[in-house]
DSSP file (Angstrom, degrees, kcal/mol; ACC not computed):
  #  RESIDUE AA STRUCTURE BP1 BP2  ACC     N-H-->O    O-->H-N    N-H-->O    O-->H-N    TCO  KAPPA ALPHA  PHI   PSI    X-CA   Y-CA   Z-CA
    1    1 A M              0   0    0      0, 0.0     2,-0.1     0, 0.0     0, 0.0   0.000 360.0 360.0 360.0 139.4  -29.3  -16.2  -33.7
    2    2 A E        -     0   0    0      1,-0.1     2,-0.0     2,-0.1     0, 0.0  -0.357 360.0-106.3 -72.3 151.9  -25.7  -16.9  -33.2
    3    3 A D     >  -     0   0    0      1,-0.1     4,-2.0    -2,-0.1     3,-0.2  -0.297  34.2-101.4 -74.3 168.3  -24.5  -20.5  -32.9
    4    4 A F  H  > S+     0   0    0      1,-0.2     4,-2.5     2,-0.2     5,-0.2   0.861 118.2  54.5 -59.9 -41.0  -23.4  -22.0  -29.5
    5    5 A E  H  > S+     0   0    0      1,-0.2     4,-2.0     2,-0.2    -1,-0.2   0.897 108.9  48.1 -69.3 -38.5  -19.6  -21.7  -30.2
    6    6 A T  H  > S+     0   0    0      2,-0.2     4,-2.1     1,-0.2    -1,-0.2   0.904 111.7  49.4 -67.9 -39.7  -19.8  -17.9  -31.0
    7    7 A Q  H  X S+     0   0    0     -4,-2.0     4,-2.2     1,-0.2    -2,-0.2   0.902 113.3  48.4 -63.6 -40.7  -21.9  -17.2  -27.8
    8    8 A M  H  X S+     0   0    0     -4,-2.5     4,-2.6     2,-0.2    -2,-0.2   0.857 109.4  50.5 -67.4 -37.4  -19.4  -19.2  -25.8
    9    9 A N  H  X S+     0   0    0     -4,-2.0     4,-2.2     2,-0.2    -2,-0.2   0.896 111.7  48.6 -71.7 -36.5  -16.4  -17.4  -27.3
   10   10 A K  H  X S+     0   0    0     -4,-2.1     4,-1.9     2,-0.2    -2,-0.2   0.917 113.1  48.3 -61.3 -43.5  -18.0  -14.0  -26.5
   11   11 A W  H  X S+     0   0    0     -4,-2.2     4,-3.0     2,-0.2    -2,-0.2   0.943 111.6  48.4 -60.1 -47.7  -18.8  -15.1  -23.0
   12   12 A L  H  X S+     0   0    0     -4,-2.6     4,-3.0     1,-0.2     5,-0.2   0.866 109.8  53.5 -63.8 -39.8  -15.2  -16.4  -22.4
   13   13 A G  H  X S+     0   0    0     -4,-2.2     4,-1.2     2,-0.2    -1,-0.2   0.876 111.4  46.2 -63.2 -36.6  -13.8  -13.0  -23.8
   14   14 A K  H  X S+     0   0    0     -4,-1.9     4,-1.3     2,-0.2    -2,-0.2   0.950 115.9  44.1 -68.0 -50.7  -15.9  -11.1  -21.3
   15   15 A I  H  X S+     0   0    0     -4,-3.0     4,-1.9     1,-0.2     3,-0.3   0.903 110.8  53.4 -61.1 -43.3  -15.0  -13.3  -18.4
   16   16 A G  H  X S+     0   0    0     -4,-3.0     4,-2.4     1,-0.2    -1,-0.2   0.828 106.5  54.9 -61.9 -30.8  -11.3  -13.4  -19.4
   17   17 A G  H  < S+     0   0    0     -4,-1.2    -1,-0.2    -5,-0.2    -2,-0.2   0.824 109.3  48.4 -67.9 -31.1  -11.4   -9.5  -19.4
   18   18 A L  H  < S+     0   0    0     -4,-1.3    -2,-0.2    -3,-0.3    -1,-0.2   0.856 117.1  39.6 -77.9 -30.8  -12.8   -9.6  -15.9
   19   19 A A  H  < S+     0   0    0     -4,-1.9     2,-0.8     1,-0.1    -2,-0.2   0.880 105.6  67.2 -84.6 -38.7  -10.2  -12.0  -14.5
   20   20 A N  S  < S-     0   0    0     -4,-2.4     2,-0.3    -5,-0.2    -1,-0.1  -0.730  74.6-162.1 -89.2 106.1   -7.2  -10.7  -16.3
   21   21 A L        -     0   0    0     -2,-0.8     2,-0.1     1,-0.1    -3,-0.1  -0.620  13.5-126.3 -92.4 148.7   -6.4   -7.2  -14.9
   22   22 A T     >  -     0   0    0     -2,-0.3     4,-2.1     1,-0.1     5,-0.2  -0.338  31.2-102.2 -77.0 170.8   -4.2   -4.7  -16.7
   23   23 A I  H  > S+     0   0    0      1,-0.2     4,-2.2     2,-0.2     5,-0.2   0.916 123.1  50.6 -58.7 -45.0   -1.2   -3.1  -15.0
   24   24 A E  H  > S+     0   0    0      1,-0.2     4,-1.7     2,-0.2    -1,-0.2   0.837 109.7  49.1 -64.9 -35.5   -3.1    0.1  -14.5
   25   25 A E  H  > S+     0   0    0      2,-0.2     4,-2.2     1,-0.2    -1,-0.2   0.889 111.0  49.9 -65.5 -41.5   -6.0   -1.7  -12.9
   26   26 A R  H  X S+     0   0    0     -4,-2.1     4,-2.6     1,-0.2    -2,-0.2   0.889 112.0  49.8 -66.0 -41.6   -3.8   -3.7  -10.6
   27   27 A E  H  X S+     0   0    0     -4,-2.2     4,-2.2     2,-0.2    -1,-0.2   0.879 108.3  53.1 -66.9 -38.3   -2.1   -0.4   -9.6
   28   28 A E  H  X S+     0   0    0     -4,-1.7     4,-1.7     2,-0.2    -2,-0.2   0.950 112.4  43.5 -65.9 -48.0   -5.5    1.2   -9.0
   29   29 A A  H  X S+     0   0    0     -4,-2.2     4,-1.5     1,-0.2    -2,-0.2   0.924 115.6  48.0 -63.2 -45.2   -6.5   -1.6   -6.6
   30   30 A N  H  X S+     0   0    0     -4,-2.6     4,-2.4    45,-0.2    -1,-0.2   0.848 108.5  55.5 -63.3 -34.9   -3.1   -1.7   -4.8
   31   31 A R  H  X S+     0   0    0     -4,-2.2     4,-2.4     2,-0.2    -1,-0.2   0.887 104.1  53.0 -65.5 -37.3   -3.2    2.1   -4.4
   32   32 A A  H  X S+     0   0    0     -4,-1.7     4,-1.1     1,-0.2    -1,-0.2   0.912 113.2  45.2 -65.9 -38.3   -6.5    1.9   -2.7
   33   33 A A  H  X S+     0   0    0     -4,-1.5     4,-2.2     1,-0.2    -2,-0.2   0.868 109.0  55.8 -64.1 -41.3   -5.0   -0.6   -0.3
   34   34 A A  H  X S+     0   0    0     -4,-2.4     4,-2.7     1,-0.2    -2,-0.2   0.837 101.7  56.9 -65.5 -38.6   -1.9    1.4    0.1
   35   35 A E  H  X S+     0   0    0     -4,-2.4     4,-1.9     2,-0.2    -1,-0.2   0.900 108.1  47.6 -61.7 -38.5   -3.9    4.5    1.3
   36   36 A V  H  X S+     0   0    0     -4,-1.1     4,-1.9     2,-0.2    -2,-0.2   0.960 113.3  47.8 -66.3 -49.5   -5.4    2.5    4.1
   37   37 A L  H  X S+     0   0    0     -4,-2.2     4,-2.7     1,-0.2    -2,-0.2   0.874 108.5  54.6 -56.2 -40.9   -2.0    1.1    5.1
   38   38 A K  H  X S+     0   0    0     -4,-2.7     4,-2.6     1,-0.2    -1,-0.2   0.939 106.5  50.8 -61.5 -46.7   -0.4    4.6    5.0
   39   39 A E  H  X S+     0   0    0     -4,-1.9     4,-1.9     1,-0.2    -1,-0.2   0.872 111.4  49.8 -63.6 -37.5   -3.1    6.0    7.4
   40   40 A S  H  X S+     0   0    0     -4,-1.9     4,-1.9     2,-0.2    -1,-0.2   0.939 111.1  46.9 -58.6 -52.5   -2.4    3.1    9.8
   41   41 A I  H  X S+     0   0    0     -4,-2.7     4,-1.5     1,-0.2    -2,-0.2   0.883 110.9  53.0 -63.5 -39.6    1.3    3.5    9.7
   42   42 A V  H  < S+     0   0    0     -4,-2.6    -1,-0.2     1,-0.2    -2,-0.2   0.902 111.9  45.8 -66.4 -37.7    1.0    7.4   10.3
   43   43 A K  H  < S+     0   0    0     -4,-1.9    -1,-0.2     1,-0.2    -2,-0.2   0.834 114.4  48.3 -68.7 -30.5   -1.2    6.8   13.3
   44   44 A A  H  < S+     0   0    0     -4,-1.9    -1,-0.2    -5,-0.2    -2,-0.2   0.687  86.0 101.0 -85.6 -16.5    1.0    4.2   14.7
   45   45 A T  S  < S-     0   0    0     -4,-1.5     2,-0.1    -5,-0.2    15,-0.1  -0.505  80.0-116.0 -66.4 124.6    4.3    6.2   14.3
   46   46 A P        -     0   0    0      0, 0.0     2,-0.4     0, 0.0    14,-0.2  -0.389  27.9-149.8 -62.2 137.1    5.4    7.7   17.6
   47   47 A R        -     0   0    0     -2,-0.1     2,-0.7    12,-0.1     3,-0.0  -0.889   8.5-150.5-112.6 145.0    5.4   11.4   17.8
   48   48 A N    >   -     0   0    0     -2,-0.4     3,-1.4     1,-0.1     0, 0.0  -0.926  10.0-174.5-107.4 101.9    7.7   13.5   20.0
   49   49 A D  T 3  S+     0   0    0     -2,-0.7    -1,-0.1     1,-0.3    -2,-0.0   0.629  84.6  61.8 -72.5 -13.0    5.8   16.7   20.8
   50   50 A N  T 3  S+     0   0    0      2,-0.1    -1,-0.3    -3,-0.0     2,-0.1   0.453  79.2 118.1 -91.0  -3.3    8.8   18.1   22.5
   51   51 A R    <   -     0   0    0     -3,-1.4     2,-0.3     1,-0.1     7,-0.0  -0.410  69.3-119.3 -71.7 136.3   10.8   17.9   19.2
   52   52 A K        -     0   0    0     -2,-0.1     2,-0.5     1,-0.1    -1,-0.1  -0.591  28.1-112.5 -77.3 138.3   12.0   21.2   17.9
   53   53 A D        +     0   0    0     -2,-0.3     2,-0.2     2,-0.1    -1,-0.1  -0.548  56.0 152.0 -70.5 121.5   10.6   22.2   14.4
   54   54 A G        -     0   0    0      2,-0.6    -1,-0.0    -2,-0.5    -3,-0.0  -0.441  60.4 -69.9-130.8-154.5   13.5   22.2   12.0
   55   55 A K  S    S+     0   0    0     -2,-0.2     2,-0.2     2,-0.1    -2,-0.1   0.809 105.8  81.2 -76.3 -27.6   14.1   21.6    8.3
   56   56 A L  S    S-     0   0    0      1,-0.1    -2,-0.6    29,-0.0     3,-0.1  -0.534  80.6-120.4 -89.5 149.9   13.3   18.0    8.5
   57   57 A K        -     0   0    0     -2,-0.2     2,-0.1     1,-0.1     5,-0.1  -0.355  35.4 -96.7 -76.3 162.1    9.9   16.6    8.5
   58   58 A H    >   -     0   0    0      1,-0.1     3,-1.0    -2,-0.1     4,-0.5  -0.418  33.4-114.5 -69.7 149.5    8.5   14.5   11.3
   59   59 A L  G >  S+     0   0    0      1,-0.3     3,-1.4     2,-0.2    23,-0.2   0.892 116.9  51.7 -53.5 -43.8    8.7   10.7   10.9
   60   60 A A  G >  S+     0   0    0      1,-0.3     3,-0.6   -14,-0.2    -1,-0.3   0.739 108.0  53.9 -72.1 -18.7    5.0   10.3   10.8
   61   61 A D  G <  S+     0   0    0     -3,-1.0    -1,-0.3     1,-0.2    -2,-0.2   0.495  98.0  65.2 -91.9  -1.6    4.8   13.0    8.1
   62   62 A S  G <   +     0   0    0     -3,-1.4    20,-2.4    -4,-0.5     2,-0.3   0.292  65.0 122.5-101.4  11.2    7.2   11.3    5.9
   63   63 A V  E <   -A   81   0A   0     -3,-0.6     2,-0.3    18,-0.2    18,-0.3  -0.587  42.5-178.3 -77.9 134.9    5.2    8.2    5.0
   64   64 A I  E     -A   80   0A   0     16,-3.2    16,-2.0    -2,-0.3     2,-0.4  -0.875  22.1-144.0-132.0 162.3    4.8    8.0    1.2
   65   65 A I  E     +A   79   0A   0     -2,-0.3     2,-0.3    14,-0.2    14,-0.2  -0.977  46.0  88.4-124.3 137.3    3.2    5.9   -1.4
   66   66 A G  E    S-A   78   0A   0     12,-2.0    12,-3.5    -2,-0.4     2,-0.3  -0.991  70.7 -44.4 165.4-169.7    4.5    5.1   -4.8
   67   67 A N        -     0   0    0     -2,-0.3     2,-0.1    10,-0.2    10,-0.1  -0.635  62.0-102.9 -87.3 150.4    6.7    2.9   -7.0
   68   68 A L    >   -     0   0    0     -2,-0.3     3,-1.5     8,-0.1     2,-0.1  -0.438  45.9 -99.2 -65.5 142.2   10.1    1.8   -5.9
   69   69 A Q  T 3  S+     0   0    0      1,-0.2    -1,-0.1    -2,-0.1     3,-0.1  -0.437 106.1  19.0 -68.8 140.5   12.9    3.8   -7.5
   70   70 A G  T 3  S+     0   0    0      1,-0.3     2,-0.3    -2,-0.1    -1,-0.2   0.509 101.4 109.2  81.1   5.4   14.6    2.1  -10.3
   71   71 A T    <   -     0   0    0     -3,-1.5     2,-0.3     0, 0.0    -1,-0.3  -0.768  66.9-122.3-111.0 157.1   11.7   -0.4  -10.9
   72   72 A K        -     0   0    0     -2,-0.3     2,-0.2    -3,-0.1    -4,-0.1  -0.722  41.9 -89.1 -99.1 156.3    9.4   -0.4  -13.8
   73   73 A S        +     0   0    0     -2,-0.3    -1,-0.1     1,-0.2   -50,-0.1  -0.402  55.6 156.0 -63.4 124.0    5.6   -0.2  -13.2
   74   74 A D  S    S-     0   0    0      2,-0.3    -1,-0.2    -2,-0.2     3,-0.1   0.205  71.5 -87.2-130.2  10.9    4.2   -3.7  -12.7
   75   75 A G  S    S+     0   0    0      1,-0.4     2,-0.3   -49,-0.1   -45,-0.2   0.254  91.1 123.2  98.7 -11.2    1.0   -2.9  -10.7
   76   76 A N        -     0   0    0    -46,-0.1     2,-0.4    -8,-0.0    -1,-0.4  -0.644  44.9-158.9 -87.1 144.3    2.7   -3.0   -7.3
   77   77 A I        -     0   0    0     -2,-0.3     2,-0.3   -10,-0.1   -10,-0.2  -0.981   7.0-146.0-120.8 131.6    2.6    0.0   -5.0
   78   78 A A  E     -A   66   0A   0    -12,-3.5   -12,-2.0    -2,-0.4     2,-0.5  -0.748   8.1-164.6 -98.9 144.4    5.1    0.5   -2.1
   79   79 A V  E     +A   65   0A   0     -2,-0.3     2,-0.3   -14,-0.2   -14,-0.2  -0.998  37.4 103.9-126.6 128.7    4.3    2.2    1.2
   80   80 A G  E     -A   64   0A   0    -16,-2.0   -16,-3.2    -2,-0.5     2,-0.3  -0.954  65.7 -51.0-175.6-163.3    7.1    3.4    3.5
   81   81 A Y  E     -A   63   0A   0     -2,-0.3     8,-0.3   -18,-0.3   -18,-0.2  -0.730  56.6-107.7 -98.6 142.6    9.2    6.3    4.9
   82   82 A S        -     0   0    0    -20,-2.4     6,-1.6    -2,-0.3     7,-0.5  -0.213  23.4-171.9 -63.0 151.6   10.7    8.9    2.6
   83   83 A T        +     0   0    0      4,-0.2    -1,-0.1     5,-0.2     4,-0.1   0.138  59.1  99.6-128.9  16.8   14.4    9.0    2.0
   84   84 A T  S    S+     0   0    0      1,-0.1     3,-0.1     2,-0.1    -2,-0.0   0.923  97.0  17.2 -77.1 -44.8   14.5   12.3    0.1
   85   85 A D  S    S-     0   0    0      1,-0.5     2,-0.3   -30,-0.0    -1,-0.1   0.832 142.5 -10.2 -97.5 -32.7   15.6   14.8    2.7
   86   86 A V  S    S-     0   0    0     -4,-0.1     2,-2.0   -29,-0.0    -1,-0.5  -0.947  84.6 -90.5-153.2 158.8   17.0   12.3    5.3
   87   87 A N     >  +     0   0    0     -2,-0.3     4,-1.4     1,-0.2     3,-0.4  -0.547  48.9 169.8 -82.9  84.5   16.7    8.6    5.4
   88   88 A H  H  > S+     0   0    0     -2,-2.0     4,-2.3    -6,-1.6    -1,-0.2   0.719  72.0  63.2 -60.1 -27.3   13.6    8.4    7.5
   89   89 A A  H  > S+     0   0    0     -7,-0.5     4,-1.8    -8,-0.3    -1,-0.2   0.855 102.0  50.1 -66.2 -39.2   13.3    4.6    6.8
   90   90 A R  H  > S+     0   0    0     -3,-0.4     4,-1.8     2,-0.2    -1,-0.2   0.891 111.2  47.5 -69.9 -41.2   16.5    4.1    8.7
   91   91 A I  H  X S+     0   0    0     -4,-1.4     4,-2.3     1,-0.2    -2,-0.2   0.933 111.0  52.4 -67.0 -41.5   15.4    6.1   11.7
   92   92 A A  H  X S+     0   0    0     -4,-2.3     4,-2.7     1,-0.2     5,-0.2   0.870 106.2  54.6 -65.3 -35.0   12.0    4.3   11.7
   93   93 A R  H  X S+     0   0    0     -4,-1.8     4,-3.0     2,-0.2     5,-0.4   0.908 106.9  50.1 -61.6 -40.8   13.9    0.9   11.8
   94   94 A F  H  X S+     0   0    0     -4,-1.8     4,-1.9     2,-0.2    -2,-0.2   0.923 115.1  42.9 -65.1 -42.5   15.9    1.9   14.8
   95   95 A Q  H  < S+     0   0    0     -4,-2.3    13,-2.3     2,-0.2    14,-0.3   0.917 119.2  43.5 -69.2 -39.1   12.8    2.9   16.7
   96   96 A N  H  < S+     0   0    0     -4,-2.7    13,-1.6    11,-0.2    -2,-0.2   0.948 126.2  29.4 -68.8 -52.7   10.8    0.0   15.5
   97   97 A D  H  < S-     0   0    0     -4,-3.0    -3,-0.2    -5,-0.2    -2,-0.2   0.718 103.9-134.3 -85.8 -22.8   13.4   -2.7   16.0
   98   98 A G     <  -     0   0    0     -4,-1.9     2,-0.3    -5,-0.4    -1,-0.1  -0.104  10.5-122.8  88.5 162.8   15.4   -1.1   19.0
   99   99 A T    >   -     0   0    0      5,-0.2     3,-0.8    -4,-0.1     8,-0.2  -0.876  25.4-104.3-136.7 170.2   19.1   -0.8   19.4
  100  100 A A  T 3  S+     0   0    0     -2,-0.3     6,-0.1     1,-0.2    -2,-0.0   0.736 120.2  53.1 -64.8 -25.4   21.5   -1.9   22.1
  101  101 A K  T 3  S+     0   0    0      3,-0.1    -1,-0.2     4,-0.1    -3,-0.0   0.530  87.6 101.2 -94.6  -9.3   21.8    1.6   23.4
  102  102 A M  S <  S-     0   0    0     -3,-0.8     4,-0.0     1,-0.1    -7,-0.0  -0.426  80.6-123.0 -74.5 148.9   17.9    2.1   23.8
  103  103 A P  S    S+     0   0    0      0, 0.0    -1,-0.1     0, 0.0     3,-0.1   0.920 112.9  37.5 -59.3 -36.1   16.4    1.8   27.3
  104  104 A N  S >  S-     0   0    0      1,-0.1     3,-1.7     2,-0.0    -5,-0.2  -0.867  76.4-172.8-114.2  97.6   14.2   -0.9   25.8
  105  105 A P  T 3  S+     0   0    0      0, 0.0    -1,-0.1     0, 0.0    -4,-0.1   0.645  76.0  72.4 -66.5 -12.1   16.3   -2.8   23.3
  106  106 A K  T 3  S-     0   0    0      1,-0.1    -8,-0.1    -8,-0.1    -6,-0.1   0.551  99.5-135.8 -79.8  -2.6   13.5   -4.8   22.0
  107  107 A G    <   -     0   0    0     -3,-1.7   -11,-0.2    -8,-0.2   -10,-0.2   0.113  19.3 -82.4  80.3 172.6   12.1   -1.7   20.2
  108  108 A L        -     0   0    0    -13,-2.3   -12,-0.2    -3,-0.1   -11,-0.1   0.797  41.4-154.3 -85.1 -32.1    8.6   -0.3   19.9
  109  109 A H     >  +     0   0    0    -13,-1.6     4,-1.4   -14,-0.3   -13,-0.1   0.847  42.7 144.1  59.9  39.4    7.5   -2.5   17.0
  110  110 A F  H  >  +     0   0    0      2,-0.2     4,-2.1     1,-0.2     5,-0.1   0.867  68.0  48.6 -70.5 -41.1    5.0    0.2   16.0
  111  111 A Y  H  > S+     0   0    0      2,-0.2     4,-2.4     1,-0.2    -1,-0.2   0.912 111.5  48.8 -68.2 -44.0    5.4   -0.5   12.2
  112  112 A D  H  > S+     0   0    0      1,-0.2     4,-2.4     2,-0.2     5,-0.2   0.899 113.6  47.7 -66.0 -37.4    4.9   -4.3   12.7
  113  113 A K  H  X S+     0   0    0     -4,-1.4     4,-2.6     2,-0.2    -1,-0.2   0.902 109.6  53.3 -72.4 -37.7    1.8   -3.7   14.8
  114  114 A A  H  X S+     0   0    0     -4,-2.1     4,-1.6     2,-0.2    -2,-0.2   0.919 110.8  47.9 -57.1 -45.3    0.5   -1.2   12.2
  115  115 A L  H  X S+     0   0    0     -4,-2.4     4,-0.6     1,-0.2     3,-0.4   0.974 116.7  40.1 -58.4 -55.5    0.9   -3.9    9.5
  116  116 A S  H  < S+     0   0    0     -4,-2.4     3,-0.4     1,-0.2     4,-0.3   0.843 115.9  51.7 -71.6 -30.2   -0.8   -6.7   11.4
  117  117 A D  H  < S+     0   0    0     -4,-2.6     4,-0.3    -5,-0.2    -1,-0.2   0.795 114.8  41.3 -71.5 -28.8   -3.6   -4.4   12.8
  118  118 A S  H  X S+     0   0    0     -4,-1.6     4,-3.0    -3,-0.4     5,-0.3   0.413  83.3 103.5-101.5   1.1   -4.5   -3.0    9.4
  119  119 A K  H  X S+     0   0    0     -4,-0.6     4,-2.7    -3,-0.4     5,-0.2   0.914  82.7  44.0 -53.2 -52.9   -4.3   -6.2    7.5
  120  120 A E  H  > S+     0   0    0     -4,-0.3     4,-2.4     1,-0.2    -1,-0.2   0.924 115.1  49.9 -63.7 -40.9   -8.2   -6.8    7.2
  121  121 A D  H  > S+     0   0    0     -4,-0.3     4,-2.8     1,-0.2    -2,-0.2   0.911 110.2  50.1 -61.7 -41.5   -8.8   -3.2    6.3
  122  122 A V  H  X S+     0   0    0     -4,-3.0     4,-2.3     2,-0.2     5,-0.2   0.942 112.8  46.0 -63.5 -48.7   -6.2   -3.3    3.6
  123  123 A F  H  X S+     0   0    0     -4,-2.7     4,-2.8    -5,-0.3    -1,-0.2   0.883 111.5  52.9 -60.9 -38.1   -7.6   -6.5    2.1
  124  124 A K  H  X S+     0   0    0     -4,-2.4     4,-2.8     2,-0.2     5,-0.2   0.928 109.1  48.3 -65.8 -47.0  -11.1   -5.0    2.3
  125  125 A A  H  X S+     0   0    0     -4,-2.8     4,-2.0     1,-0.2    -2,-0.2   0.922 113.8  47.6 -59.7 -43.1  -10.1   -1.8    0.4
  126  126 A R  H  X S+     0   0    0     -4,-2.3     4,-2.3    -5,-0.2    -2,-0.2   0.910 112.9  48.1 -64.9 -43.5   -8.3   -3.8   -2.3
  127  127 A N  H  X S+     0   0    0     -4,-2.8     4,-2.9    -5,-0.2     5,-0.2   0.916 110.3  50.9 -62.4 -42.6  -11.2   -6.1   -2.7
  128  128 A D  H  X S+     0   0    0     -4,-2.8     4,-1.9     1,-0.2    -1,-0.2   0.918 112.0  48.0 -61.0 -40.9  -13.8   -3.3   -2.8
  129  129 A K  H  X S+     0   0    0     -4,-2.0     4,-2.2    -5,-0.2    -1,-0.2   0.871 110.7  50.2 -65.4 -37.3  -11.7   -1.7   -5.5
  130  130 A L  H  X S+     0   0    0     -4,-2.3     4,-2.8     2,-0.2    -2,-0.2   0.899 110.0  51.2 -66.3 -40.1  -11.3   -4.9   -7.5
  131  131 A A  H  X S+     0   0    0     -4,-2.9     4,-2.3     1,-0.2    -2,-0.2   0.904 109.7  50.6 -62.0 -40.2  -15.1   -5.4   -7.3
  132  132 A E  H  X S+     0   0    0     -4,-1.9     4,-2.0     2,-0.2    -2,-0.2   0.905 112.8  46.6 -64.0 -45.5  -15.5   -1.8   -8.6
  133  133 A I  H  X S+     0   0    0     -4,-2.2     4,-2.7     2,-0.2    -2,-0.2   0.917 112.4  48.6 -62.1 -47.8  -13.1   -2.5  -11.5
  134  134 A Q  H  X S+     0   0    0     -4,-2.8     4,-2.1     2,-0.2    -2,-0.2   0.871 111.8  48.4 -65.2 -37.1  -14.7   -5.7  -12.4
  135  135 A E  H  X S+     0   0    0     -4,-2.3     4,-1.4     2,-0.2    -1,-0.2   0.890 112.0  50.9 -61.8 -43.8  -18.2   -4.2  -12.4
  136  136 A R  H  X S+     0   0    0     -4,-2.0     4,-0.7     1,-0.2    -2,-0.2   0.906 113.3  45.3 -62.4 -46.8  -16.8   -1.3  -14.5
  137  137 A K  H  < S+     0   0    0     -4,-2.7     3,-0.5     1,-0.2    -2,-0.2   0.848 107.5  57.9 -70.0 -33.1  -15.3   -3.9  -17.0
  138  138 A F  H  < S+     0   0    0     -4,-2.1    -1,-0.2     1,-0.2    -2,-0.2   0.825 102.5  53.9 -66.8 -32.4  -18.4   -6.0  -17.1
  139  139 A K  H  <        0   0    0     -4,-1.4    -1,-0.2     1,-0.2    -2,-0.2   0.735 360.0 360.0 -73.0 -23.3  -20.5   -3.0  -18.3
  140  140 A E     <        0   0    0     -4,-0.7    -1,-0.2    -3,-0.5    -2,-0.2   0.580 360.0 360.0 -71.4 360.0  -18.2   -2.5  -21.2
């Protein structure tokens, strides 16, 4: 039988592994939360059904998930509008915040509402994924 100190060191090593997540594990948990947030933003983004189909994607179809350009991977995941074909983020900001020339200069605030309405679901998705990761690590 092992002495008490050896048993405690093994236990601390196991618990430390559960509490300290790797970058990949943090990214996995944050990606699960980002997927929920993306769905909420897509649903909240206003659609114009009278819009002519052109080369540009619709604003609601340009919501993307990933790492910010020019940053190294640290476990964070960004959710927002694409800027590859046209700056959809700029267009979304005008619709969300409003402009002086809009009939309602206060804006639609659809993005802000999507963030606040999905907060609990986003936390739940991340916590569920963290619990899954910790359970997986505990079995190792």
